[in-house]
C-alpha positions as CSV (number, residue, x, y, z in Angstrom):
1,X,-16.0,29.4,60.8
2,X,-16.2,32.4,58.5
3,X,-14.2,32.2,55.3
4,X,-11.0,34.2,55.2
5,X,-10.9,36.9,52.5
6,X,-7.6,37.6,50.8
7,X,-7.3,41.0,49.3
8,X,-5.6,41.4,46.0
9,X,-4.5,44.5,44.3
10,X,-3.4,45.6,40.9
11,X,-0.3,47.6,40.5
12,X,-1.1,50.5,38.2
13,X,1.6,52.0,35.9
14,X,3.1,55.3,36.8
15,X,1.3,58.4,35.7
16,X,1.9,59.2,32.0
17,X,3.0,55.6,31.2
18,X,1.6,54.0,28.0
19,X,-0.2,50.8,28.9
20,X,0.8,47.7,26.9
21,X,-1.2,46.7,23.9
22,X,-4.0,44.4,25.1
23,X,-4.3,45.9,28.5
24,X,-2.6,45.0,31.8
25,X,-3.2,41.3,31.2
26,X,-0.8,41.4,28.3
27,X,2.1,42.0,30.8
28,X,1.2,38.8,32.6
29,X,0.6,36.6,29.5
30,X,3.8,35.0,28.2
31,X,4.2,35.0,24.5
32,X,4.2,31.5,23.1
33,X,7.2,30.5,21.1
34,X,6.6,30.3,17.3
35,X,9.3,27.6,16.8
36,X,9.9,24.3,18.5
37,X,13.3,22.6,18.2
38,X,13.6,18.9,19.0
39,X,17.0,17.7,19.9
40,X,18.3,14.8,17.7
41,X,17.4,11.4,19.0
42,X,20.3,9.7,20.7
43,X,20.4,6.0,21.2
44,X,19.1,3.0,19.3
45,X,15.5,2.8,18.3
46,X,13.7,-0.4,19.4
47,X,12.8,-2.8,16.6
48,X,9.4,-2.0,15.0
49,X,7.0,-4.9,15.6
50,X,4.8,-5.6,12.5
51,X,1.1,-4.9,13.0
52,X,-0.1,-7.3,10.3
53,X,-1.3,-10.8,11.0
54,X,-2.6,-13.5,8.6
55,X,-4.2,-16.8,9.3
56,X,-1.6,-19.6,9.6
57,X,-3.2,-21.7,6.9
58,X,-3.0,-18.8,4.5
59,X,0.6,-18.2,5.3
60,X,1.4,-21.9,4.8
61,X,-0.2,-21.8,1.4
62,X,1.7,-18.7,0.4
63,X,5.1,-20.1,1.4
64,X,7.3,-20.9,-1.5
65,X,5.7,-18.4,-3.9
66,X,8.3,-17.0,-6.3
67,X,6.1,-15.3,-9.0
68,X,2.9,-13.4,-8.6
69,X,0.6,-12.7,-11.5
70,X,-1.5,-9.6,-11.5
71,X,-4.4,-8.5,-13.7
72,X,-4.5,-4.7,-14.3
73,X,-8.0,-3.4,-14.7
74,X,-9.9,-3.9,-11.5
75,X,-6.8,-5.0,-9.6
76,X,-4.0,-2.5,-10.1
77,X,-6.6,0.1,-11.2
78,X,-10.2,0.7,-10.1
79,X,-11.5,-0.8,-13.3
80,X,-12.6,2.5,-14.8
81,X,-11.6,3.2,-18.4
82,X,-10.8,6.8,-19.5
83,X,-11.4,6.8,-23.2
84,X,-10.9,9.4,-25.9
85,X,-11.4,9.3,-29.6
86,X,-7.8,8.1,-29.9
87,X,-8.4,5.3,-27.4
88,X,-7.3,4.9,-23.8
89,X,-4.8,7.4,-22.6
90,X,-5.1,7.6,-18.9
91,X,-5.1,5.1,-16.1
92,X,-5.2,5.7,-12.4
93,X,-2.8,3.6,-10.2
94,X,-2.3,3.5,-6.5
95,X,1.1,4.3,-4.9
96,X,0.5,1.7,-2.1
97,X,0.2,-1.0,-4.7
98,X,3.2,0.3,-6.6
99,X,5.5,0.2,-3.5
100,X,4.2,-3.3,-2.7
101,X,5.3,-4.5,-6.2
102,X,8.7,-3.0,-5.6
103,X,8.9,-4.7,-2.2
104,X,8.1,-8.1,-3.8
105,X,11.1,-7.7,-6.1
106,X,13.4,-6.8,-3.1
107,X,12.2,-10.1,-1.5
108,X,13.0,-12.2,-4.6
109,X,9.4,-12.6,-5.7
110,X,8.8,-11.7,-9.4
111,X,5.7,-9.7,-10.2
112,X,4.2,-10.4,-13.6
113,X,1.3,-8.7,-15.3
114,X,-1.2,-10.3,-17.7
115,X,-3.8,-7.9,-19.0
116,X,-6.4,-7.9,-21.8
117,X,-5.7,-4.3,-22.6
118,X,-2.7,-2.2,-23.6
119,X,-1.9,1.5,-23.3
120,X,1.1,3.8,-23.2
121,X,0.1,4.8,-19.7
122,X,0.2,1.2,-18.5
123,X,3.5,0.5,-20.1
124,X,5.1,3.6,-18.6
125,X,3.8,2.6,-15.1
126,X,5.2,-0.9,-15.3
127,X,8.5,0.4,-16.6
128,X,8.7,2.8,-13.7
129,X,8.1,-0.1,-11.3
130,X,10.7,-2.3,-12.9
131,X,8.3,-5.0,-14.0
132,X,9.7,-6.7,-17.1
133,X,7.4,-9.8,-17.3
134,X,4.2,-8.5,-18.8
135,X,1.7,-9.7,-21.4
136,X,-0.5,-7.1,-23.1
137,X,-3.8,-7.5,-25.0
138,X,-4.1,-11.1,-23.8
139,X,-7.6,-12.5,-23.1
140,X,-6.4,-16.1,-22.8
141,X,-4.2,-15.7,-19.8
142,X,-3.3,-19.2,-18.9
143,X,-0.8,-19.7,-21.9
144,X,0.7,-16.3,-21.1
145,X,1.3,-17.3,-17.5
146,X,2.8,-20.6,-18.6
147,X,5.3,-18.8,-20.8
148,X,6.4,-16.7,-17.8
149,X,6.7,-19.8,-15.6
150,X,8.8,-21.5,-18.3
151,X,11.1,-18.4,-18.6
152,X,11.6,-18.3,-14.8
153,X,12.0,-22.1,-14.5
154,X,9.1,-22.4,-12.2
155,X,5.8,-24.4,-12.1
156,X,2.3,-23.6,-10.7
157,X,3.3,-24.6,-7.2
158,X,5.5,-21.5,-7.0
159,X,2.9,-19.2,-8.4
160,X,0.3,-16.8,-6.9
161,X,-2.3,-14.9,-8.8
162,X,-4.7,-12.0,-8.3
163,X,-7.6,-11.2,-10.5
164,X,-11.1,-9.7,-10.4
165,X,-13.1,-11.2,-13.4
166,X,-13.7,-14.3,-15.4
167,X,-10.7,-14.1,-17.7
168,X,-8.5,-14.4,-14.6
169,X,-10.0,-17.7,-13.4
170,X,-7.8,-20.1,-15.4
171,X,-4.6,-18.6,-13.8
172,X,-6.1,-18.3,-10.3
173,X,-7.4,-21.9,-10.2
174,X,-3.9,-23.3,-11.1
175,X,-1.9,-21.1,-8.8
176,X,-0.9,-22.2,-5.3
177,X,-2.4,-19.0,-3.9
178,X,-5.2,-16.9,-5.4
179,X,-6.4,-13.5,-4.4
180,X,-9.3,-11.3,-5.3
181,X,-10.2,-7.7,-4.4
182,X,-13.3,-7.3,-2.3
183,X,-15.2,-5.8,-5.3
184,X,-14.3,-8.6,-7.7
185,X,-17.0,-10.6,-9.4
186,X,-18.7,-13.1,-7.2
187,X,-17.4,-16.2,-9.1
188,X,-13.9,-14.9,-8.8
189,X,-14.2,-14.3,-5.0
190,X,-15.6,-17.8,-4.7
191,X,-12.3,-19.2,-6.1
192,X,-10.0,-17.0,-4.2
193,X,-8.0,-18.2,-1.1
194,X,-7.7,-14.6,0.1
195,X,-10.1,-11.7,-0.4
196,X,-8.7,-8.2,0.3
197,X,-10.4,-5.6,2.4
198,X,-9.6,-2.8,-0.1
199,X,-11.1,-2.6,-3.5
200,X,-9.1,-2.9,-6.7
201,X,-7.0,0.1,-7.4
202,X,-7.4,1.3,-3.8
203,X,-4.6,-0.8,-2.1
204,X,-5.9,-4.3,-2.7
205,X,-2.7,-5.4,-4.5
206,X,-0.7,-4.1,-1.6
207,X,-2.6,-6.4,0.8
208,X,-1.7,-9.3,-1.5
209,X,1.9,-8.2,-1.6
210,X,2.0,-7.9,2.2
211,X,0.7,-11.4,2.6
212,X,3.4,-12.8,0.3
213,X,6.1,-10.9,2.1
214,X,5.0,-12.1,5.5
215,X,4.7,-15.7,4.3
216,X,8.1,-15.5,2.8
217,X,9.7,-14.1,5.9
218,X,10.8,-10.8,4.4
219,X,8.1,-8.4,5.7
220,X,9.7,-7.6,9.1
221,X,13.1,-7.2,7.6
222,X,12.0,-4.8,5.0
223,X,9.8,-2.9,7.4
224,X,12.7,-2.4,9.8
225,X,14.9,-1.1,7.0
226,X,12.5,1.8,6.5
227,X,11.8,2.4,10.1
228,X,15.3,2.5,11.5
């Protein structure tokens, strides 16, 4: 059977008419809208299910933690030192880590900092985060941690610690839960219960905070408060 041919024709404009810009096809092409207005959402959003999961044995170890000790260089920063003739003036921090430290405080877990260095930039950052328990210029970190435990009325069974180098080992080995960034020294990683996927200063401390929040039962509640 021969195919049926369907004729088509183009309607030309009247004589003397000015064709539209872009040719005849422009008449048949709708102009897209440059603005898109979404109506407000009406109704109740479903609860946001957390995406994070941790091994049960790790969560069990992290339960009951009330204070978390953090090193600075290599943990809250990438370990790089920006030096001038006047000393260290600049430090680079990660906002993910900063928000994690704030979330710990909302969950009733006290973040404490013990660092072998000191700088105005570090003090300003800790003040902005509301961290009041801090020891600066301290190479022997165990006595500093024990002072903080005494002030808070806690013992090592309620402590967690995160470090990346040998000066952190004495605190990490006594804490109920210890953590190291993936780029920490090999001896420190060998002593850590939890090794983060992110490097120091690149969100590693946030991973540690997330673990503590999940283990303490606060993670889902805090997440939903932001997502509602």
